[in-house]
VEXDREN-2710 file (C-alpha; in Angstrom, 1 decimal):
% VEXDREN-2710
k/r/px/py/pz
1/MET/-15.0/55.1/-3.3
2/SER/-14.7/51.3/-2.9
3/TYR/-13.6/49.7/0.3
4/GLY/-13.4/46.2/-1.2
5/LEU/-10.2/44.3/-1.7
6/PRO/-8.5/44.7/-5.2
7/LEU/-9.5/41.8/-7.4
8/ARG/-5.9/40.5/-7.8
9/VAL/-5.4/40.5/-4.0
10/ALA/-8.6/38.7/-3.5
11/LYS/-7.6/36.0/-6.1
12/ARG/-4.2/35.5/-4.4
13/MET/-5.9/35.1/-1.0
14/LEU/-8.4/32.6/-2.5
15/VAL/-5.5/30.5/-4.0
16/ALA/-3.6/30.5/-0.7
17/LEU/-6.7/29.6/1.2
18/SER/-7.5/26.7/-1.2
19/ALA/-3.9/25.4/-1.0
20/THR/-4.1/25.5/2.8
21/MET/-7.4/23.6/2.8
22/PHE/-6.1/20.9/0.4
23/ALA/-2.9/20.5/2.5
24/THR/-5.0/20.0/5.7
25/LEU/-7.3/17.5/4.0
26/ALA/-4.3/15.6/2.6
27/MET/-2.7/15.4/6.0
28/ALA/-5.9/14.1/7.5
29/ASP/-6.3/11.5/4.8
30/PHE/-2.7/10.4/5.1
31/GLN/-2.9/9.9/8.9
32/SER/-6.3/8.1/8.5
33/GLY/-4.5/5.7/6.1
34/ILE/-1.8/5.0/8.6
35/GLU/-4.4/4.2/11.3
36/ALA/-6.3/2.0/8.9
37/PHE/-3.2/0.2/8.0
38/LYS/-2.3/-0.5/11.6
39/ARG/-5.7/-2.0/12.0
40/ASN/-5.0/-4.3/9.0
41/GLU/-7.8/-2.5/7.1
42/PHE/-5.7/-2.3/3.9
43/VAL/-8.5/-1.5/1.5
44/GLN/-9.5/1.5/3.6
45/ALA/-5.9/2.5/3.9
46/GLU/-5.7/2.5/0.1
47/ARG/-8.8/4.7/-0.2
48/GLU/-7.4/7.2/2.4
49/TRP/-4.0/7.4/0.7
50/THR/-5.5/7.7/-2.7
51/ALA/-7.5/10.7/-1.5
52/ALA/-4.3/12.2/0.1
53/ALA/-2.3/11.5/-3.1
54/LEU/-4.9/13.3/-5.2
55/ALA/-4.6/16.2/-2.9
56/GLY/-0.9/16.3/-3.5
57/ASP/0.6/14.3/-0.5
58/VAL/3.8/12.8/-1.8
59/ARG/4.0/10.5/1.2
60/ALA/0.7/8.9/0.2
61/LEU/2.0/8.3/-3.3
62/TYR/4.9/6.3/-1.9
63/GLN/2.7/4.3/0.5
64/LEU/0.4/3.4/-2.3
65/GLY/3.4/2.2/-4.3
66/VAL/4.6/0.0/-1.5
67/MET/1.1/-1.5/-1.1
68/LEU/0.9/-2.3/-4.8
69/LEU/4.4/-3.7/-4.7
70/HIS/3.6/-6.2/-2.0
71/GLY/-0.1/-6.8/-2.6
72/LYS/-1.3/-5.9/0.9
73/ARG/-4.8/-7.4/0.5
74/ILE/-5.1/-5.5/-2.8
75/ARG/-4.0/-6.7/-6.3
76/GLN/-0.2/-6.8/-6.5
77/ASP/1.0/-4.7/-9.4
78/ALA/4.7/-3.9/-9.6
79/SER/4.4/-1.9/-12.8
80/ARG/1.8/0.5/-11.2
81/ALA/4.0/0.7/-8.1
82/GLN/6.9/1.8/-10.3
83/VAL/4.8/4.5/-11.8
84/LEU/3.8/5.8/-8.4
85/PHE/7.4/5.7/-7.2
86/GLN/8.6/7.6/-10.2
87/ASP/5.9/10.2/-9.7
88/ALA/6.8/10.6/-6.0
89/ALA/10.5/10.7/-6.7
90/SER/9.9/13.5/-9.2
91/ARG/8.2/15.4/-6.4
92/GLY/11.2/15.1/-4.1
93/SER/10.5/11.9/-2.1
94/SER/13.7/10.2/-0.8
95/ASP/11.8/7.0/0.0
96/ALA/10.5/6.8/-3.6
97/VAL/14.0/7.2/-5.0
98/TYR/15.2/4.4/-2.7
99/ALA/12.3/2.2/-3.9
100/LEU/13.4/2.8/-7.5
101/TYR/16.9/1.8/-6.5
102/VAL/15.6/-1.4/-4.9
103/ALA/13.7/-2.3/-8.0
104/ALA/16.7/-1.6/-10.2
105/ALA/19.0/-3.7/-8.0
106/GLY/16.6/-6.5/-8.4
107/ASP/16.3/-6.5/-12.2
108/GLY/20.0/-6.1/-12.8
109/ARG/19.6/-3.8/-15.8
110/LEU/21.5/-0.8/-14.5
111/ARG/25.3/-0.6/-14.1
112/LEU/26.6/-0.4/-10.5
113/SER/27.6/3.3/-11.0
114/GLU/24.0/4.0/-12.0
115/LEU/22.6/2.2/-9.0
116/ALA/25.0/4.2/-6.8
117/ARG/23.7/7.4/-8.3
118/LEU/20.2/6.5/-7.3
119/LEU/21.4/5.8/-3.7
120/GLU/23.3/9.1/-3.7
121/THR/20.2/11.0/-4.8
122/ALA/18.1/9.3/-2.1
123/ALA/20.7/10.0/0.5
124/GLU/21.0/13.7/-0.5
125/ARG/17.2/14.0/0.0
126/GLY/17.5/12.5/3.5
127/SER/17.1/8.7/3.2
128/ILE/19.0/7.1/6.1
129/ARG/18.8/3.7/4.5
130/ALA/20.5/5.0/1.4
131/GLY/23.2/6.6/3.5
132/ILE/23.9/3.2/5.1
133/ASP/24.0/1.4/1.8
134/LEU/26.5/3.9/0.5
135/ALA/28.7/3.6/3.5
136/SER/29.2/-0.1/3.5
137/PRO/31.2/-0.5/0.2
138/ARG/33.8/2.0/1.5
139/LEU/34.6/-0.1/4.6
140/PRO/37.9/-1.9/4.0
141/MET/36.5/-5.3/4.9
142/PHE/33.8/-5.0/2.3
143/ARG/35.3/-3.1/-0.6
144/PHE/35.2/-6.0/-3.0
145/GLY/32.2/-7.7/-1.6
146/SER/32.1/-10.8/0.6
147/ALA/34.5/-12.6/-1.7
148/GLY/37.4/-10.8/-0.1
149/ILE/39.2/-10.2/-3.5
150/GLN/42.3/-8.1/-3.2
151/ALA/43.3/-5.3/-5.6
152/GLU/45.2/-6.9/-8.5
153/ASP/45.7/-4.3/-11.2
154/ASP/45.8/-0.6/-11.9
155/TYR/42.0/-0.3/-12.0
156/SER/41.5/-2.0/-8.7
157/THR/44.2/0.2/-7.1
158/ARG/42.6/3.4/-8.5
159/TYR/39.2/2.2/-7.2
160/VAL/40.5/1.8/-3.7
161/ALA/42.2/5.2/-3.8
162/ALA/38.9/6.7/-4.9
163/LEU/37.1/5.1/-2.0
164/ASP/39.7/6.6/0.4
165/ASP/39.0/10.0/-1.0
166/SER/35.8/11.4/0.6
167/ARG/35.5/14.0/-2.1
168/ILE/34.9/11.2/-4.7
169/ARG/31.4/9.8/-4.9
170/LEU/30.9/6.0/-4.8
171/SER/29.3/6.2/-8.3
172/GLU/32.5/7.9/-9.6
173/ALA/34.7/5.2/-8.0
174/LEU/32.6/2.4/-9.5
175/VAL/33.1/3.9/-13.0
176/ILE/36.8/3.1/-12.7
177/LEU/36.1/-0.6/-12.3
178/GLU/33.4/-0.5/-15.1
179/GLU/36.0/1.1/-17.4
180/GLY/38.5/-1.6/-16.5
181/ALA/36.0/-4.4/-17.2
182/TYR/35.1/-2.8/-20.6
183/ARG/38.7/-2.7/-21.5
184/GLY/39.2/-6.4/-20.6
185/SER/40.5/-6.3/-17.1
186/ARG/39.5/-9.6/-15.4
187/PRO/40.2/-8.4/-11.9
188/ALA/38.0/-5.3/-12.5
189/ALA/35.2/-7.6/-13.8
190/SER/35.6/-10.0/-10.8
191/HIS/35.4/-7.1/-8.4
192/LEU/32.2/-5.7/-10.0
193/ASP/30.6/-9.2/-9.8
194/ALA/31.5/-9.5/-6.1
195/ILE/30.3/-5.9/-5.3
196/ARG/27.0/-6.5/-7.1
197/ALA/26.4/-9.8/-5.3
198/PHE/27.2/-8.4/-1.8
199/HIS/26.1/-4.7/-2.0
200/PHE/23.6/-4.5/-4.8
201/SER/21.9/-7.9/-4.6
202/PRO/18.3/-8.7/-5.5
203/ARG/17.9/-9.8/-1.9
204/VAL/17.4/-6.1/-1.1
205/SER/13.8/-6.4/-2.2
206/ARG/11.5/-5.5/0.7
207/LEU/10.3/-2.1/1.7
208/ALA/8.4/-1.3/4.9
209/VAL/5.1/0.5/4.9
210/GLU/4.5/0.4/8.6
211/GLN/6.0/-2.0/11.1
212/GLU/2.6/-3.4/12.1
213/GLY/1.9/-4.5/8.6
214/TRP/4.3/-7.4/8.5
215/ALA/3.2/-11.0/9.0
216/PRO/3.5/-12.3/12.6
217/ILE/6.9/-13.7/13.7
218/GLY/6.7/-17.3/14.9
219/PHE/8.8/-17.2/18.0
220/ASP/7.0/-20.1/19.6
221/THR/8.1/-22.4/16.8
222/MET/11.7/-21.4/16.7
223/ALA/14.5/-23.6/18.1
224/PRO/16.4/-22.2/21.1
225/ALA/18.6/-19.2/20.3
226/SER/22.2/-20.0/19.4
227/SER/25.1/-17.6/19.9
228/THR/27.3/-19.7/17.6
229/ARG/24.9/-19.3/14.7
230/GLY/24.3/-15.7/15.7
231/ALA/28.0/-14.9/15.5
232/ALA/28.1/-16.3/11.9
233/ILE/25.1/-14.2/10.9
234/TYR/26.6/-11.2/12.6
235/GLN/29.8/-11.5/10.6
236/GLN/27.8/-11.8/7.3
237/VAL/25.2/-9.1/7.8
238/CYS/25.5/-6.9/10.9
239/THR/29.2/-5.8/11.1
240/VAL/28.7/-3.0/8.5
241/CYS/26.8/-0.9/11.0
242/HIS/27.2/-2.6/14.4
243/GLU/31.0/-2.6/14.4
244/THR/31.3/1.0/13.4
245/GLY/28.2/2.6/14.8
246/VAL/26.9/3.9/11.4
247/ALA/23.8/6.0/11.7
248/GLY/23.7/5.6/15.5
249/ALA/23.6/1.8/15.4
250/PRO/24.7/0.4/18.8
251/ARG/28.3/-0.9/18.5
252/ARG/28.6/-4.6/19.6
253/ALA/31.5/-3.5/21.9
254/ASP/29.3/-1.0/23.7
255/ARG/28.2/-3.3/26.4
256/ASP/26.5/-0.5/28.4
257/ARG/24.2/0.3/25.6
258/TRP/23.3/-3.3/24.9
259/LYS/22.7/-3.8/28.6
260/SER/20.1/-1.0/28.5
261/LEU/18.6/-2.4/25.3
262/GLU/18.3/-5.9/26.9
263/SER/15.5/-4.5/29.1
264/LYS/13.2/-4.5/26.0
265/GLY/13.6/-8.3/25.7
266/LEU/14.9/-10.5/23.0
267/GLU/11.6/-10.9/21.2
268/THR/11.0/-7.1/20.9
269/LEU/14.6/-6.4/19.7
270/THR/14.2/-9.2/17.2
271/LYS/10.9/-7.9/15.9
272/ASN/12.5/-4.4/15.5
273/ALA/15.5/-5.9/13.6
274/ILE/13.2/-7.9/11.3
275/ARG/10.6/-5.2/10.6
276/GLY/12.9/-2.2/10.8
277/ILE/13.0/0.7/13.3
278/GLY/14.4/4.1/13.0
279/ALA/17.5/4.0/10.7
280/HIS/17.6/0.2/10.9
281/PRO/16.1/-1.2/7.7
282/PRO/14.0/-4.4/7.7
283/ASN/16.2/-7.5/8.2
284/GLY/19.2/-5.2/7.9
285/VAL/18.4/-5.3/4.1
286/SER/19.5/-9.0/4.0
287/PHE/16.6/-11.3/3.2
288/ASP/18.5/-14.5/2.6
289/PHE/18.1/-15.4/6.3
290/PRO/15.0/-16.7/8.2
291/ASP/13.7/-14.8/11.2
292/SER/15.3/-17.3/13.5
293/ASP/18.8/-16.4/12.2
294/ILE/18.1/-12.7/12.8
295/ARG/17.0/-13.6/16.3
296/ASP/20.2/-15.5/16.8
297/ALA/22.3/-12.5/15.7
298/VAL/20.5/-10.3/18.2
299/HIS/21.1/-12.9/20.9
300/TYR/24.8/-12.8/20.0
301/MET/25.0/-9.0/20.2
302/LEU/23.3/-9.0/23.6
303/GLY/26.3/-11.2/24.7
304/ARG/24.2/-14.2/25.7
305/ASP/25.6/-17.7/25.8
END
């Protein structure tokens, strides 16, 4: 009589134990990479994340892709970054799908409906940034981009009706305008141009690895804050979220909330807006403006003169 485990059971236990060990090692390497990055030890961070990625950590694949994209003290290589993003996306990473969207928005090769599908996939997997980007084209004030073009033909009317129907995806609504442009509708083509420039612009080109990784912000060299300038920047960039409270953003009219935020100080709030925090993407995903303009917009939202 044998009191040993059956061979098939022993094999299953060994596989499960090995998987647990690899997962534990990957977690340790990933966290070590985060700590190294915070210390600006980018080469060490790359080593740690490479080890974690080899052990199957999808987050590490994404972080390596971002490092390669920006050249964080390692050789910049956008092509390799794309390969890593595609690999991580195939394994379920919402951040990687969003990164693929950012790259596609920059090179202009995909149709708007295809870009929207990437955003929809990222949002379905839990990307808050993708959810925000999908929400803004549906707001009445931004439906045709910053140009403020009004609906002028059947295609435009059908597009607006589709936006008003929550059951219809943004990608499906954009197909209406693309069909119109293909069939020679000038209003549809103009609308597509305005939407691409305002919502799917190449300016959406920077992804955050960790907040501490960005270059220092030169507050000491900035001119005094201006609420007048801040109001203008707010209207161009910030209203999408801060007028409506999308994803928990503090509404500008909510003075009690801004009063509590003011205790953090203008400099800290500006750093958070520039580098990204929580659901707030870096620079509000608008990189046409210098840091001083973002500071002025925060100054304005705080209600300062």
